[in-house]
C-alpha positions as CSV (number, residue, x, y, z in Angstrom):
1,M,102.4,101.2,120.5
2,A,102.9,98.2,118.1
3,E,104.7,98.8,114.9
4,R,102.5,98.7,111.8
5,Y,103.6,99.1,108.2
6,Y,102.7,98.6,104.5
7,Y,105.2,97.4,102.0
8,S,104.4,97.3,98.3
9,I,106.1,94.5,96.4
10,A,104.6,95.4,93.1
11,S,102.0,97.9,91.9
12,G,100.7,98.8,88.5
13,S,99.2,97.3,85.3
14,S,101.7,94.5,85.2
15,G,101.2,93.1,88.7
16,N,100.1,93.9,92.2
17,C,101.2,92.6,95.6
18,G,101.6,94.3,99.0
19,L,102.2,93.4,102.6
20,Y,100.3,94.7,105.7
21,R,102.1,94.1,109.0
22,A,100.8,94.7,112.4
23,A,102.8,93.3,115.3
24,G,103.0,89.6,114.7
25,T,100.4,89.4,111.9
26,A,101.6,89.6,108.2
27,I,98.9,89.8,105.4
28,L,99.6,89.8,101.7
29,I,97.1,91.6,99.5
30,D,97.0,90.1,96.0
31,L,99.5,87.8,94.3
32,G,99.8,89.5,90.9
33,V,103.5,88.7,90.2
34,S,105.6,85.6,90.2
35,L,106.3,83.7,93.4
36,R,110.0,84.5,92.9
37,K,109.2,88.2,92.9
38,I,107.0,87.8,96.0
39,T,109.7,85.9,97.9
40,T,112.4,88.3,96.8
41,G,110.3,91.3,97.9
42,L,109.6,89.7,101.3
43,A,113.3,88.9,101.8
44,E,114.1,92.6,101.3
45,I,112.4,93.2,104.7
46,G,113.6,90.0,106.4
47,L,110.5,87.9,105.9
48,G,109.6,84.6,104.1
49,L,106.5,82.7,103.1
50,A,106.5,81.0,106.6
51,D,106.0,84.4,108.2
52,L,102.7,85.1,106.5
53,S,99.4,84.9,108.3
54,A,97.1,85.1,105.3
55,V,96.6,86.3,101.8
56,L,93.7,88.5,100.7
57,L,92.7,88.6,97.0
58,T,90.8,91.6,95.6
59,H,89.6,90.0,92.3
60,E,90.5,87.4,89.7
61,H,92.3,89.6,87.0
62,I,95.8,88.2,86.1
63,D,97.6,91.2,87.5
64,H,96.3,90.3,90.9
65,V,96.5,86.5,90.8
66,K,99.4,85.6,88.5
67,G,101.4,84.0,91.4
68,L,98.4,82.2,93.0
69,P,98.9,78.7,91.6
70,M,102.6,78.5,92.5
71,F,101.9,80.1,95.9
72,L,99.3,77.4,96.7
73,K,101.9,74.7,95.7
74,K,104.6,76.1,98.0
75,S,102.6,77.4,101.0
76,R,99.8,76.3,103.2
77,V,99.0,79.9,104.3
78,P,95.2,80.5,104.0
79,V,94.1,82.6,101.0
80,F,90.8,84.5,101.2
81,A,88.7,85.8,98.3
82,S,85.1,86.9,97.7
83,R,82.7,84.1,96.7
84,G,82.4,85.5,93.1
85,T,86.2,85.6,92.8
86,V,86.5,82.0,93.9
87,E,83.9,81.0,91.4
88,A,85.6,82.9,88.6
89,L,89.0,81.3,89.5
90,A,87.3,77.8,89.7
91,R,86.3,78.1,86.0
92,K,90.0,78.4,85.2
93,D,91.6,76.2,87.8
94,L,89.3,74.2,90.0
95,Q,92.1,72.6,92.0
96,S,93.5,76.0,93.0
97,A,90.1,77.4,93.8
98,E,89.3,74.6,96.1
99,R,92.1,75.8,98.4
100,L,90.6,79.2,98.8
101,N,88.5,80.5,101.7
102,A,85.4,82.2,100.3
103,F,83.5,85.0,101.9
104,D,80.6,87.2,100.9
105,S,81.4,90.7,99.9
106,G,80.8,92.9,102.9
107,D,81.8,90.2,105.4
108,T,84.1,90.8,108.3
109,F,86.5,88.1,109.6
110,W,89.6,87.8,111.7
111,V,93.2,87.0,110.7
112,R,94.9,86.4,114.0
113,D,94.5,89.8,115.8
114,V,93.5,91.8,112.7
115,D,89.9,92.5,112.0
116,V,89.3,92.3,108.2
117,T,86.3,94.0,106.6
118,S,85.7,93.6,102.9
119,F,83.7,96.0,100.7
120,A,82.5,95.9,97.1
121,T,84.4,97.9,94.5
122,P,83.0,98.8,91.1
123,H,85.3,97.0,88.6
124,D,84.7,94.8,85.6
125,A,85.5,91.7,87.6
126,A,83.3,88.9,89.0
127,D,83.1,90.2,92.6
128,S,85.9,92.8,93.2
129,V,86.5,93.9,96.8
130,G,88.7,96.3,98.8
131,Y,89.6,95.9,102.5
132,I,89.8,97.6,105.8
133,L,92.3,96.1,108.3
134,A,91.9,97.1,111.9
135,Q,94.1,96.3,114.8
136,G,94.7,98.0,118.2
137,G,92.6,101.0,117.3
138,S,94.4,101.6,114.0
139,R,92.6,101.3,110.7
140,F,94.2,100.7,107.3
141,G,92.3,100.9,104.0
142,F,93.0,99.3,100.6
143,A,91.1,100.5,97.6
144,T,92.3,99.9,94.0
145,D,90.6,98.8,90.8
146,L,87.6,100.9,91.1
147,G,86.0,103.2,88.5
148,F,84.6,105.5,91.2
149,V,84.4,105.4,95.0
150,P,81.0,104.2,96.1
151,R,79.3,105.8,99.1
152,D,79.5,102.6,101.2
153,A,83.2,102.2,100.5
154,A,83.9,105.9,101.2
155,E,82.2,105.6,104.6
156,L,84.4,102.6,105.5
157,L,87.6,104.3,104.3
158,R,87.0,107.5,106.2
159,G,88.9,107.5,109.5
160,C,91.6,105.1,108.3
161,E,95.0,106.2,109.4
162,T,96.7,105.0,106.2
163,V,95.0,104.3,102.9
164,V,96.3,102.7,99.7
165,L,94.3,104.4,97.0
166,E,94.2,103.9,93.2
167,S,95.5,106.8,91.1
168,N,95.5,104.9,87.8
169,H,95.6,107.3,84.9
170,D,95.8,110.9,83.8
171,P,92.7,111.5,81.6
172,H,94.6,113.4,78.9
173,M,97.4,110.8,78.7
174,L,94.7,108.1,78.4
175,Q,92.8,110.1,75.7
176,V,95.9,110.6,73.5
177,G,97.7,107.3,74.4
178,P,98.2,104.0,72.6
179,Y,95.2,102.1,73.9
180,P,92.4,101.2,71.4
181,Y,89.2,103.2,71.8
182,P,87.2,100.4,73.5
183,L,89.9,99.9,76.1
184,K,90.1,103.7,76.8
185,M,86.4,103.7,77.4
186,R,86.7,100.7,79.7
187,V,89.5,102.2,81.8
188,A,87.7,105.6,82.1
189,G,84.3,104.1,82.8
190,P,82.5,103.5,86.1
191,A,83.7,99.9,86.2
192,G,87.3,100.7,85.2
193,H,90.0,102.5,87.1
194,L,90.2,105.6,89.3
195,S,91.8,108.6,87.6
196,N,94.3,111.1,89.1
197,P,91.6,113.8,89.5
198,D,89.1,111.5,91.1
199,C,91.7,110.1,93.4
200,A,92.7,113.6,94.4
201,V,89.1,114.6,95.3
202,F,88.6,111.6,97.5
203,A,92.0,111.9,99.0
204,A,91.0,115.4,100.3
205,D,87.8,113.8,101.8
206,L,90.0,111.2,103.5
207,V,92.4,113.8,105.0
208,K,89.4,115.8,106.3
209,N,88.4,112.6,108.2
210,G,91.7,111.7,109.8
211,T,93.8,110.0,107.2
212,R,97.5,110.9,107.6
213,T,99.2,108.7,105.0
214,I,98.0,108.0,101.5
215,I,99.9,105.6,99.2
216,L,98.9,106.1,95.5
217,A,98.8,102.7,93.8
218,H,98.1,100.8,90.6
219,L,99.5,103.6,88.3
220,S,99.2,102.8,84.6
221,E,102.5,102.3,82.9
222,K,101.1,103.8,79.6
223,N,98.7,106.5,80.9
224,N,100.3,108.0,84.0
225,I,103.5,109.3,85.5
226,P,104.2,109.3,89.3
227,V,104.9,113.0,89.4
228,L,101.5,113.8,87.8
229,A,99.7,111.6,90.3
230,L,101.6,113.2,93.2
231,Q,101.1,116.8,92.0
232,Q,97.3,116.3,91.5
233,T,96.7,114.8,95.0
234,R,99.1,117.1,96.8
235,A,97.4,120.1,95.2
236,A,94.0,118.9,96.5
237,L,95.4,118.6,100.0
238,R,96.6,122.2,100.3
239,G,95.3,123.9,103.4
240,L,94.2,120.6,105.0
241,P,95.8,118.8,107.9
242,A,99.3,117.3,107.2
243,C,99.3,114.1,105.2
244,E,102.2,112.2,103.7
245,V,101.5,111.3,100.0
246,L,103.6,108.6,98.4
247,V,103.6,106.5,95.3
248,A,103.8,102.7,95.3
249,P,106.4,101.9,92.6
250,R,106.1,99.2,90.0
251,E,108.8,97.2,91.7
252,H,109.2,96.8,95.5
253,M,109.5,99.8,97.7
254,D,112.9,100.9,99.1
255,A,111.5,100.6,102.6
256,P,108.1,100.0,104.3
257,V,105.7,102.8,105.0
258,R,105.4,102.8,108.8
259,W,102.9,104.2,111.2
260,G,101.9,103.7,114.9
261,E,105.3,105.0,116.1
262,E,106.4,108.4,117.2
263,E,108.5,108.7,114.1
264,A,107.2,107.2,110.9
265,A,109.7,106.3,108.2
266,C,108.1,106.6,104.7
267,S,109.4,105.6,101.3
268,L,109.0,107.3,97.9
269,S,110.2,105.5,94.8
270,G,109.3,106.4,91.2
């Protein structure tokens, strides 16, 4: 069986970028940190920009596209984004946006031998999306930056072997934390970010439907602690089939999270 893995280069409020690898296909999801951080992260696992097959963008917020202009200058790797995301980026930098491959939210397309399905996510962006990546009978889901999990997205994510799922904030920490009131309302709202409790509830749904690895992602630096996110989700999974729960750290992972082999090597870094 072909090796598959996910490697988080950055995750959190200050920047997001991760790599999905399936056999000879390597797909970056988001470019929310500097190109130097991206290349350094790739080098940690023996890869470079020339090894990439494509980049998928989730939306236009800076913590997901910070490295995009420099990436486009240094690489000819195709970058895909939803049509609304492309239009939003064009208003800021038309030249960069002209290099992007636009698709309609909900579209399915191929990146080499990987079947990519996009789905809409409820977030205060122009046209935010998540992704399902399928190859060789294995399905991988990526869902961050969503105030709640819509029914259509939930249906697609069920049955994924591995899911990267947002666990952004602890509600109490957000309530008593340093954010101004309007920002607190935005984060906690239906177009904001998924809380630890809401993540835990959906994680249990995923495990009941076959998910065996969950990577908690996009944790807030001000309103969350990795141990809280882990405790909440693991508590929700008690009595359910075995599932490895990990946290994507702010910086790059110590090692990729692997699946599709008899022995899967997982990484947990705070």
